[in-house]
LOZA-594152 format. One record per residue: x negated, z, y negated of N, C-alpha, C in turn; residue in three letters. Coordinates in steps of 0.02 Angstrom, whole numbers, padded with zeros to 5 digits, always signed. Layout:
BEGIN
XZYXZYXZYALA...
***
This chain:
BEGIN
-00030-01026+03772+00017-01043+03719+00003-01113+03695MET+00053-01148+03674+00045-01215+03648+00076-01219+03580THR+00058-01272+03544+00088-01284+03479+00106-01356+03473ALA+00157-01372+03436+00180-01440+03430+00138-01478+03379SER+00109-01532+03400+00066-01571+03356+00078-01645+03368LEU+00071-01684+03316+00078-01756+03325+00013-01786+03347GLY+00012-01852+03360-00048-01887+03382-00067-01939+03330SER-00132-01951+03320-00154-02001+03272-00140-02072+03298PRO-00122-02118+03254-00113-02188+03272-00174-02226+03249THR-00187-02286+03277-00247-02323+03259-00252-02338+03185PRO-00195-02346+03152-00197-02363+03081-00182-02303+03037ALA-00192-02243+03064-00173-02182+03027-00214-02177+02964ALA-00180-02167+02909-00212-02155+02844-00189-02089+02818GLY-00191-02084+02752-00172-02020+02723-00099-02003+02736ARG-00055-02054+02733+00015-02042+02746+00026-02019+02817LEU-00007-02052+02864+00000-02034+02934-00024-01963+02947GLY-00080-01945+02916-00107-01877+02925-00058-01825+02898LEU-00028-01842+02840+00020-01796+02810+00080-01786+02855CYS+00106-01842+02883+00163-01838+02927+00147-01798+02988VAL+00087-01810+03017+00067-01773+03077+00065-01698+03063LEU+00035-01680+03007+00029-01608+02992+00097-01577+02980PHE+00142-01615+02946+00209-01590+02934+00246-01578+02999SER+00239-01626+03046+00271-01617+03111+00244-01556+03146LEU+00177-01546+03141+00147-01488+03175+00174-01423+03147ALA+00177-01418+03081+00201-01357+03051+00274-01345+03067LEU+00314-01399+03066+00384-01392+03080+00396-01367+03150GLY+00359-01395+03198+00370-01375+03268+00348-01304+03280ALA+00295-01283+03245+00270-01215+03257+00312-01163+03222CYS+00341-01181+03164+00373-01130+03124+00448-01126+03132GLY+00482-01182+03149+00554-01183+03147+00586-01134+03195ASP+00557-01127+03255+00587-01086+03306+00556-01017+03311ASP+00515-00999+03262+00480-00936+03267+00527-00878+03255SER+00509-00821+03283+00547-00760+03273+00498-00706+03251THR+00482-00703+03185+00430-00657+03162+00445-00585+03180PRO+00393-00549+03196+00401-00478+03213+00422-00440+03151ALA+00463-00389+03160+00487-00349+03105+00432-00306+03075ASP+00378-00301+03112+00324-00256+03089+00280-00286+03036SER+00293-00349+03015+00256-00377+02958+00193-00412+02978GLY+00154-00431+02927+00093-00469+02938+00036-00423+02958THR-00019-00453+02979-00077-00413+03000-00114-00391+02938HIS-00103-00330+02918-00135-00307+02857-00195-00265+02873ASP-00247-00274+02835-00304-00229+02841-00292-00170+02797THR-00311-00112+02818-00298-00054+02777-00350+00000+02787GLY-00345+00051+02748-00386+00110+02758-00341+00164+02784THR-00308+00149+02841-00252+00190+02862-00273+00244+02910ALA-00234+00299+02908-00239+00352+02957-00181+00344+03004ASP-00190+00309+03060-00134+00294+03103-00109+00355+03141THR-00143+00410+03138-00118+00469+03171-00077+00513+03125GLY-00068+00494+03062-00032+00535+03015+00041+00522+03017SER+00081+00569+02988+00153+00560+02986+00172+00501+02943ALA+00132+00485+02891+00147+00429+02847+00148+00364+02884ASP+00109+00357+02937+00104+00294+02972+00150+00290+03031SER+00195+00337+03037+00245+00331+03090+00230+00376+03149GLY+00182+00422+03143+00170+00470+03196+00136+00441+03256GLY+00083+00402+03247+00047+00374+03304+00017+00428+03348HIS+00025+00421+03412-00011+00462+03460-00074+00425+03479ASP-00129+00443+03449-00190+00403+03457-00224+00414+03523SER-00198+00459+03565-00226+00467+03632-00299+00487+03629GLY-00342+00452+03669-00412+00472+03672-00452+00455+03610PRO-00421+00418+03563-00458+00397+03504-00439+00442+03446VAL-00489+00469+03411-00475+00509+03352-00467+00463+03293ASP-00404+00440+03283-00392+00394+03228-00366+00430+03167SER-00374+00496+03165-00347+00535+03110-00399+00548+03055SER-00452+00509+03055-00503+00518+03002-00473+00498+02936VAL-00482+00540+02885-00456+00524+02819-00488+00460+02794ASP-00446+00411+02774-00474+00347+02754-00518+00354+02693SER-00511+00409+02655-00554+00417+02597-00626+00430+02617GLY-00638+00450+02680-00706+00463+02702-00740+00401+02729SER-00701+00348+02734-00729+00285+02759-00751+00242+02700THR-00814+00226+02696-00839+00187+02639-00826+00114+02654ASP-00767+00089+02633-00751+00019+02645-00775-00024+02587SER-00810+00005+02539-00833-00032+02481-00908-00043+02484SER-00928-00100+02455-01000-00114+02451-01028-00090+02385VAL-00985-00060+02342-01009-00036+02277-01037+00035+02285ASP-01078+00056+02236-01108+00122+02239-01105+00155+02171SER-01092+00220+02170-01094+00257+02108-01032+00252+02065GLY-00983+00210+02083-00924+00201+02041-00872+00253+02060ALA-00834+00276+02010-00782+00327+02020-00715+00298+01999VAL-00665+00305+02041-00599+00279+02026-00565+00321+01973SER-00530+00289+01925-00493+00327+01874-00426+00351+01900PRO-00407+00335+01962-00343+00356+01989-00344+00430+02008CYS-00287+00464+02001-00283+00533+02026-00298+00536+02100PRO-00330+00589+02122-00347+00596+02193-00283+00600+02235VAL-00235+00639+02212-00171+00646+02246-00119+00602+02211ALA-00072+00577+02248-00020+00534+02219+00020+00573+02166GLN+00024+00546+02105+00062+00580+02053+00137+00575+02066PRO+00175+00614+02030+00248+00612+02035+00277+00566+01982SER+00336+00541+01995+00371+00498+01947+00378+00534+01881GLU+00355+00502+01826+00362+00530+01759+00303+00571+01736GLY+00254+00585+01781+00194+00621+01759+00157+00580+01705ASP+00122+00614+01661+00087+00580+01607+00026+00544+01632ALA+00011+00487+01601-00050+00448+01617-00076+00417+01552CYS-00139+00396+01554-00170+00372+01492-00194+00299+01495THR-00205+00273+01555-00231+00204+01561-00175+00156+01576ARG-00149+00124+01525-00092+00080+01532-00106+00023+01581GLU-00059+00012+01627-00065-00043+01674-00104-00027+01737GLY-00136+00031+01740-00175+00050+01800-00129+00058+01860LEU-00145+00025+01915-00106+00031+01977-00150+00065+02029ALA-00123+00116+02062-00160+00155+02111-00122+00158+02177CYS-00156+00141+02231-00124+00142+02296-00134+00208+02332GLY-00084+00228+02371-00087+00291+02408-00057+00281+02478TYR-00063+00332+02519-00034+00330+02586-00082+00303+02637GLY-00064+00313+02701-00107+00295+02757-00076+00243+02804ASP-00022+00211+02783+00009+00162+02826-00037+00103+02836ASP-00050+00081+02898-00093+00023+02909-00064-00042+02882PRO+00001-00043+02868+00032-00101+02837+00025-00094+02762ARG-00018-00134+02733-00035-00127+02662+00027-00131+02619VAL+00074-00175+02637+00134-00184+02596+00181-00123+02599GLU+00167-00076+02644+00209-00016+02651+00182+00044+02614CYS+00126+00038+02580+00096+00095+02546+00125+00105+02477ARG+00137+00168+02456+00161+00181+02388+00110+00160+02336PRO+00134+00137+02278+00091+00118+02223+00115+00153+02160VAL+00070+00188+02127+00085+00220+02063+00056+00177+02007ALA+00098+00161+01957+00077+00118+01902+00088+00155+01836THR+00037+00154+01793+00042+00186+01728+00079+00140+01680CYS+00140+00159+01662+00182+00118+01619+00209+00161+01562THR+00194+00141+01500+00217+00178+01441+00198+00251+01446SER+00136+00264+01465+00106+00331+01468+00137+00376+01522ALA+00174+00346+01569+00202+00384+01624+00192+00347+01689GLN+00183+00386+01743+00176+00356+01809+00245+00336+01836TRP+00250+00274+01859+00308+00251+01896+00286+00239+01968THR+00326+00260+02016+00307+00258+02086+00351+00207+02123ILE+00318+00159+02155+00352+00111+02198+00339+00130+02270ASP+00390+00152+02305+00384+00173+02376+00421+00122+02419THR+00386+00077+02453+00419+00026+02494+00458+00058+02551PRO+00512+00025+02572+00551+00047+02629+00528+00008+02691SER+00496+00042+02737+00470+00010+02797+00493+00048+02859CYS+00497+00012+02914+00516+00044+02977+00463+00093+03000SER+00484+00143+03039+00438+00191+03068+00399+00160+03124THR+00334+00170+03124+00292+00141+03177+00298+00181+03242LEU+00298+00147+03299+00303+00183+03363+00238+00217+03381PRO+00240+00270+03421+00178+00302+03444+00141+00256+03492PRO+00076+00263+03494+00035+00218+03535-00030+00252+03554VAL-00057+00234+03612-00124+00255+03632-00171+00197+03616THR-00217+00209+03570-00260+00156+03545-00321+00146+03591CYS-00343+00084+03601-00407+00072+03635-00464+00105+03597PRO-00519+00115+03631-00575+00152+03602-00605+00117+03541ALA-00608+00051+03542-00638+00014+03487-00596-00047+03469THR-00606-00073+03410-00571-00134+03389-00590-00193+03433ARG-00654-00195+03453-00677-00250+03496-00642-00247+03564GLU-00631-00187+03589-00596-00180+03653-00523-00197+03646ALA-00494-00184+03588-00423-00198+03578-00409-00272+03569ALA-00450-00307+03532-00436-00375+03512-00421-00421+03572SER-00360-00448+03572-00340-00494+03625-00316-00462+03689GLY-00321-00395+03694-00300-00361+03756-00224-00350+03756ALA-00195-00349+03817-00124-00335+03823-00109-00266+03795ASP-00048-00257+03767-00032-00194+03736+00042-00179+03739CYS+00058-00116+03730+00126-00092+03721+00123-00031+03676THR+00175-00016+03638+00236-00056+03630+00229-00108+03575PRO+00273-00157+03576+00273-00209+03525+00285-00176+03456ASP+00246-00197+03406+00253-00170+03339+00210-00111+03323GLY+00170-00088+03371+00125-00031+03359+00063-00054+03321ALA+00030-00007+03288-00032-00021+03251-00085+00030+03271TYR-00148+00009+03268-00205+00053+03273-00252+00038+03215CYS-00286+00090+03191-00331+00082+03135-00403+00095+03156ASP-00448+00051+03135-00519+00059+03150-00559+00051+03085TYR-00572+00108+03053-00609+00108+02990-00578+00061+02939ASP-00512+00062+02934-00478+00021+02885-00459-00048+02909GLY-00481-00069+02967-00462-00133+02996-00407-00121+03048LEU-00351-00153+03039-00292-00139+03080-00287-00187+03139ALA-00261-00162+03195-00241-00202+03252-00166-00193+03262CYS-00130-00248+03269-00058-00246+03279-00041-00271+03349GLN+00003-00235+03383+00026-00255+03449+00086-00301+03440CYS+00078-00365+03453+00131-00414+03440+00119-00477+03480THR+00171-00518+03487+00163-00584+03516+00169-00638+03462ASN+00164-00617+03399+00170-00664+03342+00102-00676+03311CYS+00093-00735+03285+00035-00751+03244+00062-00767+03174THR+00022-00750+03122+00048-00757+03054+00016-00812+03014ASP-00025-00855+03043-00053-00909+03005-00100-00952+03047GLY-00105-01017+03028-00072-01048+02972+00002-01063+02983PRO+00026-01058+03046+00097-01067+03060+00121-01007+03101ALA+00178-00977+03081+00204-00919+03116+00233-00941+03183VAL+00215-00905+03236+00242-00920+03302+00246-00855+03341MET+00302-00843+03374+00312-00783+03415+00331-00804+03485CYS+00284-00804+03530+00296-00821+03600+00234-00801+03639SER+00240-00802+03705+00183-00786+03746+00174-00711+03754GLY+00116-00690+03778+00104-00619+03793+00097-00577+03730PRO+00113-00513+03736+00105-00465+03681+00035-00435+03686THR-00006-00448+03635-00076-00426+03636-00094-00397+03568VAL-00152-00363+03565-00177-00337+03502-00205-00394+03459TRP-00179-00402+03400-00206-00448+03350-00242-00406+03297HIS-00307-00415+03292-00348-00370+03251-00377-00406+03190CYS-00376-00371+03133-00408-00397+03073-00484-00396+03082ASP-00515-00448+03055-00589-00451+03056-00615-00428+02988ALA-00676-00402+02986-00705-00383+02921-00711-00443+02875PRO-00704-00431+02810-00711-00484+02762-00779-00518+02770ASN-00779-00584+02771-00841-00622+02784-00887-00624+02724ALA-00861-00607+02665-00902-00610+02604-00941-00544+02598ASP-01008-00547+02599-01048-00485+02596-01040-00448+02530PRO-01012-00480+02479-01001-00447+02415-00934-00409+02413GLN-00896-00413+02468-00830-00381+02470-00830-00323+02519CYS-00787-00273+02508-00778-00220+02559-00755-00251+02624PRO-00775-00221+02680-00756-00247+02746-00681-00246+02754ALA-00648-00192+02734-00576-00185+02738-00547-00185+02668ALA-00484-00205+02662-00453-00210+02597-00452-00143+02561ILE-00478-00139+02500-00478-00076+02464-00409-00060+02437PRO-00396+00005+02426-00334+00024+02393-00335+00000+02320ARG-00275-00014+02294-00270-00029+02223-00297+00030+02183LEU-00339+00015+02135-00367+00068+02093-00432+00097+02118GLY-00454+00079+02179-00520+00101+02202-00573+00074+02155ASP-00627+00111+02147-00680+00091+02101-00720+00031+02127ALA-00744-00011+02081-00787-00068+02099-00835-00079+02041CYS-00890-00113+02054-00939-00124+02001-00965-00196+02000ASP-00924-00243+02025-00942-00314+02023-00887-00352+01986LYS-00891-00354+01919-00838-00385+01879-00821-00455+01901PRO-00756-00469+01906-00727-00534+01923-00736-00553+01997ALA-00765-00509+02037-00772-00524+02109-00703-00526+02141GLN-00687-00581+02175-00623-00587+02210-00636-00583+02285MET-00593-00545+02319-00599-00537+02391-00530-00551+02422CYS-00528-00596+02470-00466-00618+02502-00462-00588+02571ILE-00406-00556+02587-00399-00521+02651-00342-00548+02694TYR-00304-00596+02671-00250-00622+02711-00210-00674+02673GLY-00162-00704+02709-00122-00758+02679-00064-00731+02639CYS-00041-00671+02654+00020-00645+02623+00008-00626+02550ALA+00062-00624+02512+00058-00604+02442+00032-00532+02438SER-00011-00519+02388-00037-00452+02378-00096-00434+02422GLY-00124-00482+02459-00178-00468+02505-00246-00489+02477MET-00251-00500+02412-00314-00516+02380-00329-00463+02328SER-00393-00452+02316-00415-00402+02267-00467-00434+02220ARG-00463-00416+02156-00513-00437+02107-00538-00376+02070THR-00603-00372+02060-00634-00316+02024-00624-00327+01949CYS-00581-00286+01918-00564-00294+01848-00569-00227+01812THR-00610-00224+01761-00619-00161+01722-00636-00102+01767ASP-00677-00115+01817-00703-00061+01859-00659-00039+01916GLY-00602-00073+01927-00558-00055+01983-00534-00118+02018VAL-00514-00109+02081-00485-00165+02119-00411-00172+02101TRP-00392-00233+02082-00322-00248+02065-00297-00303+02111VAL-00231-00308+02119-00202-00360+02160-00206-00426+02123SER-00221-00480+02160-00226-00546+02130-00202-00599+02179SER-00186-00657+02153-00162-00712+02194-00221-00747+02227SER-00212-00768+02289-00264-00803+02326-00263-00877+02308SER-00319-00905+02285-00320-00977+02269-00321-01018+02332PRO-00275-01067+02337-00276-01113+02393-00243-01089+02456GLY-00219-01026+02458-00186-01001+02518-00234-00993+02576GLY-00209-00999+02636-00249-00990+02696-00250-01054+02737CYS-00301-01068+02775-00364-01032+02780-00404-01036+02714PRO-00449-00988+02706-00491-00986+02646-00543-01041+02650VAL-00545-01084+02599-00591-01141+02600-00648-01135+02551SER-00650-01080+02513-00703-01072+02463-00771-01064+02497ALA-00821-01095+02467-00889-01092+02495-00914-01020+02500ARG-00896-00977+02452-00923-00909+02451-00898-00867+02510ARG-00845-00890+02544-00818-00853+02601-00848-00877+02667ALA-00895-00925+02664-00921-00956+02725-00997-00949+02729LYS-01023-00956+02789-01096-00957+02800-01111-01009+02853ARG-01176-01023+02862-01199-01072+02912-01162-01138+02905ASP-01153-01162+02843-01118-01224+02830-01160-01283+02854ILE-01130-01327+02893-01164-01387+02919-01118-01446+02910HIS-01140-01496+02872-01099-01556+02863-01111-01604+02921TYR-01057-01629+02949-01062-01673+03008-01095-01739+02990LEU-01140-01761+03032-01168-01828+03025-01116-01878+03048SER-01130-01942+03035-01083-01995+03057-01074-01993+03133THR-01129-01982+03169-01124-01979+03242-01082-01920+03265ALA-01091-01862+03232-01053-01803+03251-00978-01813+03235GLU-00964-01843+03177-00894-01856+03160-00862-01905+03209ALA-00901-01955+03230-00875-02003+03279-00861-01968+03346ASP-00902-01919+03364-00891-01882+03426-00826-01841+03422ALA-00812-01812+03363-00749-01775+03353-00690-01824+03358VAL-00697-01883+03328-00644-01932+03331-00631-01954+03403ALA-00684-01961+03442-00677-01980+03512-00639-01926+03551ALA-00651-01863+03533-00615-01808+03566-00541-01813+03551GLN-00523-01830+03489-00453-01838+03471-00422-01895+03512VAL-00458-01950+03518-00432-02007+03555-00421-01991+03629ARG-00459-01943+03655-00451-01924+03726-00397-01871+03737ARG-00368-01846+03682-00318-01794+03688-00256-01818+03726THR-00236-01780+03776-00177-01797+03816-00116-01764+03784ARG-00068-01805+03766-00007-01780+03737+00043-01763+03792LEU+00084-01713+03778+00134-01691+03827+00196-01668+03789ALA+00252-01668+03824+00313-01637+03798+00329-01577+03841THR+00363-01527+03812+00378-01466+03849+00432-01427+03813TRP+00458-01375+03847+00499-01323+03817+00465-01256+03829GLU+00474-01210+03782+00444-01144+03790+00481-01103+03842TYR+00444-01059+03876+00474-01014+03925+00517-00961+03892ILE+00494-00938+03833+00530-00885+03797+00603-00907+03786ASP+00652-00867+03809+00722-00886+03801+00742-00898+03728PRO+00709-00861+03682+00726-00869+03611+00705-00937+03584ALA+00659-00971+03619+00633-01035+03595+00655-01094+03637LEU+00699-01082+03685+00722-01136+03729+00771-01182+03692ARG+00783-01240+03725+00833-01286+03698+00805-01339+03653GLY+00739-01342+03645+00708-01393+03603+00645-01420+03637ARG+00640-01485+03641+00581-01517+03670+00528-01527+03616THR+00467-01506+03632+00411-01511+03585+00361-01563+03608HIS+00324-01591+03561+00271-01638+03575+00206-01609+03549LEU+00153-01613+03590+00088-01588+03569+00040-01589+03626GLY-00008-01543+03626-00055-01540+03682-00061-01469+03708PHE-00092-01462+03765-00098-01398+03799-00168-01371+03789ILE-00173-01308+03770-00239-01279+03755-00288-01287+03812LEU-00264-01275+03873-00309-01278+03931-00337-01348+03942GLU-00305-01399+03913-00330-01468+03918-00385-01482+03867ASP-00396-01435+03820-00444-01447+03765-00497-01392+03761GLN-00531-01376+03816-00580-01321+03813-00637-01336+03764PRO-00652-01286+03723-00707-01294+03676-00691-01336+03615GLY-00628-01355+03606-00609-01397+03550-00607-01357+03486SER-00622-01390+03429-00614-01358+03364-00541-01343+03349TYR-00496-01373+03385-00424-01362+03375-00399-01301+03414ALA-00443-01266+03448-00423-01209+03489-00439-01143+03454GLU-00390-01098+03454-00401-01030+03431-00392-00984+03491ASP-00446-00972+03530-00438-00937+03594-00415-00865+03586PRO-00436-00831+03532-00416-00761+03524-00341-00755+03513GLU-00313-00801+03471-00242-00800+03457-00202-00838+03510ALA-00236-00872+03556-00203-00911+03608-00156-00963+03579ARG-00180-00997+03528-00139-01048+03495-00183-01103+03469MET-00152-01156+03443-00188-01211+03413-00208-01191+03342VAL-00270-01206+03325-00295-01197+03257-00276-01261+03218ASP-00221-01257+03181-00196-01317+03147-00244-01341+03093LEU-00280-01295+03062-00329-01315+03012-00385-01356+03045TYR-00410-01331+03102-00461-01367+03138-00436-01434+03164GLY-00374-01435+03189-00347-01497+03216-00337-01550+03161TYR-00313-01527+03103-00304-01574+03047-00371-01602+03025THR-00423-01560+03025-00490-01585+03007-00515-01635+03058SER-00497-01625+03122-00515-01674+03173-00479-01741+03160MET-00416-01738+03139-00380-01799+03122-00413-01835+03063LEU-00439-01795+03014-00475-01825+02958-00537-01860+02982LEU-00573-01830+03029-00633-01862+03057-00613-01928+03092ALA-00556-01929+03125-00533-01989+03159-00516-02043+03108THR-00482-02024+03053-00466-02072+03001-00530-02101+02969THR-00579-02058+02957-00642-02082+02928-00678-02130+02976GLN-00677-02114+03041-00709-02158+03090-00674-02226+03092ALA-00607-02225+03089-00570-02288+03089-00584-02328+03026GLN-00591-02294+02969-00605-02330+02907-00674-02362+02910GLN-00723-02328+02941-00789-02359+02949-00784-02421+02992ARG-00743-02419+03044-00734-02478+03086-00701-02535+03047GLN-00651-02517+03006-00617-02568+02964-00666-02599+02915ILE-00708-02557+02883-00757-02583+02836-00806-02630+02870ASP-00828-02612+02930-00875-02655+02967-00843-02721+02985ALA-00781-02720+03007-00746-02782+03024-00734-02825+02962LEU-00720-02793+02906-00710-02830+02843-00775-02865+02823THR-00831-02831+02830-00895-02863+02814-00910-02922+02859GLN-00894-02914+02923-00904-02970+02970-00859-03029+02952GLN-00798-03016+02934-00752-03070+02915-00775-03105+02852LEU-00798-03066+02802-00824-03096+02741-00884-03141+02756ASP-00929-03117+02800-00989-03156+02817-00969-03221+02852ALA-00918-03215+02897-00895-03275+02932-00864-03325+02884LEU-00825-03302+02836-00794-03347+02787-00847-03381+02744GLN-00899-03344+02726-00952-03375+02686-00989-03427+02726ARG-00999-03414+02791-01034-03463+02834-00993-03526+02841ARG-00928-03518+02852-00885-03577+02859-00885-03617+02794VAL-00882-03581+02738-00881-03616+02673-00946-03654+02661ALA-01002-03622+02681-01067-03655+02670-01076-03716+02713SER-01040-03720+02771-01045-03778+02814-01002-03836+02789ASP-00965-03826+02733-00926-03880+02703-00859-03892+02734GLY-00836-03848+02778-00772-03860+02812-00713-03835+02772GLN-00724-03789+02726-00670-03761+02688-00686-03760+02614CYS-00723-03811+02591-00743-03812+02521-00688-03844+02480VAL-00665-03811+02429-00612-03838+02386-00639-03897+02346ALA-00597-03949+02335-00621-04008+02297-00636-03989+02225PRO-00686-04024+02197-00705-04012+02127-00656-04047+02082THR-00626-04013+02035-00578-04046+01991-00613-04097+01947PRO-00580-04151+01930-00611-04203+01887-00625-04176+01818PRO-00677-04203+01787-00694-04181+01719-00642-04205+01669GLU-00628-04164+01621-00580-04184+01569-00613-04231+01521ALA-00576-04285+01499-00603-04333+01450-00573-04321+01383HIS
***
């Protein structure tokens, strides 16, 4: 798979970088045909249940009740939510409490009960029925493997795998082979591996956990329960607390990244997918960039965040070159002036 990206110019600055990134996003997103099955949501889903569309899990017993899977790092906390989903109009006492129910692996498709004016109100999203599927034995075996049918889901201890040819970030693109796209466990050790249901108990006040780019895919521990919250900064997640093994590039390492950008071979092409034909794209080919930070091999696409960071390294390297040349020019001008060849005349004294 390829993605449309611009190329850095020798004088590229902040404006050039912005234009390049805009071109990249436009080329990747304009012709996309997002799958009807939604984004890759992590869940505590029972994909073999009727609620999730009647998955035929085949050799995999995916019918384990998600309540038996400890997706939380908290201990000893008890959720104030009813164990079973309440009915519309049932009495409740904790105003504003939102509780998630259901086993659909698509988080946005799960019913939510909210305590409003001492009564439960139920929001039941309207979602398409999921097709039956035979799931691979493990999430690791599924990830990146060819799959059928398109739009199917498998659940692995609350982490979902979706059978699709679409990627959902940082730029949506639907082309190439249909493979399993699998959610990874949350990288923050203070967060549950899989997204907790709304209203699940927690005991780390103000802890925020981000599980995806889409709205409603973040959780914050508030008053002892997980509540939905907005993700700061969108995706990819750039907060230090979500990362490990942080290493700041030395000048030599940044120069090496810039050199890799300068060696990038640009090409034009049209996509094979009939839905994406009729438009010529500019960018580079993944196979021409093995081992590059701009490569996302699992998704078989360009990592636009990595590529943009590489362009930043190129801009910084060029600025260092400009600064060095400016210093050389200043030194040369001072030398010429000291030799008396360009000394301005001294104005006469005023009488």
